[in-house]
C-alpha positions as CSV (number, residue, x, y, z in Angstrom):
1,M,119.3,85.2,32.8
2,I,118.8,85.0,36.6
3,A,120.6,82.0,38.0
4,G,119.6,82.1,41.6
5,F,119.1,84.1,44.8
6,D,122.2,85.4,46.6
7,H,121.2,87.5,49.6
8,A,118.8,89.9,51.1
9,A,119.4,92.8,53.5
10,I,117.3,94.2,56.4
11,P,117.7,96.9,59.0
12,I,117.9,95.6,62.5
13,R,117.5,97.2,65.9
14,A,118.5,94.6,68.5
15,V,122.0,93.7,67.2
16,D,123.2,91.3,69.9
17,S,119.8,89.6,70.4
18,M,119.4,89.1,66.7
19,L,122.9,87.6,66.2
20,E,122.5,85.2,69.2
21,F,119.0,84.2,68.0
22,Y,120.1,83.3,64.5
23,R,123.2,81.5,65.9
24,K,120.8,79.3,67.9
25,L,118.8,78.6,64.8
26,G,122.0,77.2,63.2
27,F,123.0,80.1,61.0
28,K,126.7,81.0,60.6
29,I,127.4,84.6,61.6
30,S,129.9,86.8,59.8
31,D,131.2,90.2,61.0
32,N,133.2,90.9,57.8
33,Y,131.7,94.4,57.7
34,G,131.1,94.8,61.5
35,P,130.1,96.8,63.3
36,L,127.9,98.3,60.6
37,V,126.8,95.1,58.8
38,Y,126.6,91.5,60.0
39,S,125.4,88.6,58.0
40,V,123.8,85.3,58.7
41,H,124.7,82.5,56.3
42,F,122.9,79.3,55.3
43,N,124.1,77.1,52.5
44,E,125.1,79.5,49.6
45,N,122.8,82.3,50.8
46,K,122.9,85.1,53.4
47,I,120.9,87.8,55.0
48,N,122.8,91.0,55.7
49,F,121.8,92.8,58.9
50,H,122.3,96.6,58.7
51,T,122.8,98.0,62.2
52,P,121.2,101.2,63.4
53,E,124.4,103.1,62.9
54,L,124.2,102.3,59.2
55,W,120.5,102.4,58.3
56,Q,119.9,105.5,60.4
57,S,122.7,107.3,58.6
58,E,121.6,109.9,56.0
59,K,124.8,109.0,54.1
60,F,123.7,105.4,53.5
61,S,121.3,105.2,50.6
62,L,121.7,101.6,49.4
63,R,118.5,100.3,51.0
64,G,114.8,100.6,50.7
65,P,114.0,104.1,51.8
66,T,111.1,103.1,54.0
67,A,112.6,99.9,55.5
68,Q,112.5,99.7,59.3
69,P,113.4,96.8,61.6
70,G,110.8,94.1,61.5
71,C,110.2,94.5,57.7
72,G,111.6,91.0,56.8
73,D,109.5,88.1,55.8
74,F,111.6,85.0,55.0
75,C,110.9,81.4,54.2
76,F,113.5,78.8,54.7
77,V,113.4,75.2,53.5
78,W,113.8,72.8,56.4
79,N,115.5,69.6,55.3
80,D,114.7,67.4,58.3
81,T,111.7,66.3,60.2
82,E,109.0,68.4,61.8
83,Q,110.1,67.1,65.2
84,A,113.7,68.1,64.6
85,L,112.5,71.6,63.6
86,S,110.4,71.8,66.8
87,D,113.3,70.7,68.9
88,M,115.6,73.4,67.3
89,L,113.0,76.1,67.8
90,K,112.6,75.2,71.5
91,K,116.4,75.4,72.0
92,A,116.3,78.9,70.4
93,A,113.3,79.8,72.7
94,A,111.4,80.7,69.6
95,E,107.6,80.9,70.0
96,I,105.6,79.4,67.1
97,V,103.1,82.0,65.9
98,E,101.4,79.7,63.4
99,G,101.6,76.1,62.2
100,P,102.1,73.5,61.3
101,V,100.0,74.4,58.3
102,D,100.0,73.4,54.6
103,R,101.4,76.1,52.3
104,K,102.3,76.4,48.7
105,G,106.0,77.2,48.4
106,G,108.3,78.3,45.6
107,R,109.2,74.8,44.3
108,N,107.6,73.4,41.1
109,G,106.6,76.9,39.9
110,G,104.8,77.7,43.1
111,R,102.7,74.6,43.0
112,A,104.6,72.4,45.6
113,I,102.9,72.1,48.9
114,G,104.8,71.9,52.1
115,T,104.2,72.1,55.9
116,S,105.1,75.5,57.3
117,I,105.8,76.7,60.8
118,Y,106.1,80.4,61.5
119,I,108.1,82.3,64.2
120,R,109.3,85.8,64.8
121,D,112.9,86.9,65.6
122,P,113.8,89.5,68.2
123,D,113.1,92.4,65.8
124,S,109.7,90.8,64.9
125,N,110.7,89.7,61.3
126,L,108.6,86.8,60.2
127,L,110.4,83.5,59.6
128,E,108.7,80.6,57.9
129,F,110.2,77.1,57.8
130,I,108.7,74.9,55.1
131,I,109.1,71.2,55.0
132,Y,108.5,69.5,51.6
133,S,107.7,65.8,51.5
């Protein structure tokens, strides 16, 4: 039985920019496997960032074979107000590419509706922040 979601991994290109951007978004950064893998943590979850030295290596096969930087599409639950989210995104110099807009999220079997705001990180991965009422 699947109990939860632990982590995802994506290849990244702009290592320093990505780490700084996610730090400004409030993620904790770990370099436990640096300089080949960094991870950004939120609550009990994380996203592993595979650096170019790792994902471009022919010896590294534990990844999607066609994954390239910018392939990520993540949705995070924001547990504060829309204004607080907007303020945090401004501090991170993140440009909103869509939203606020109503979207169905993963809660309640995919029937829960929240308000979503979308941005892109320095490698063009899509980040969605959903606020449930």
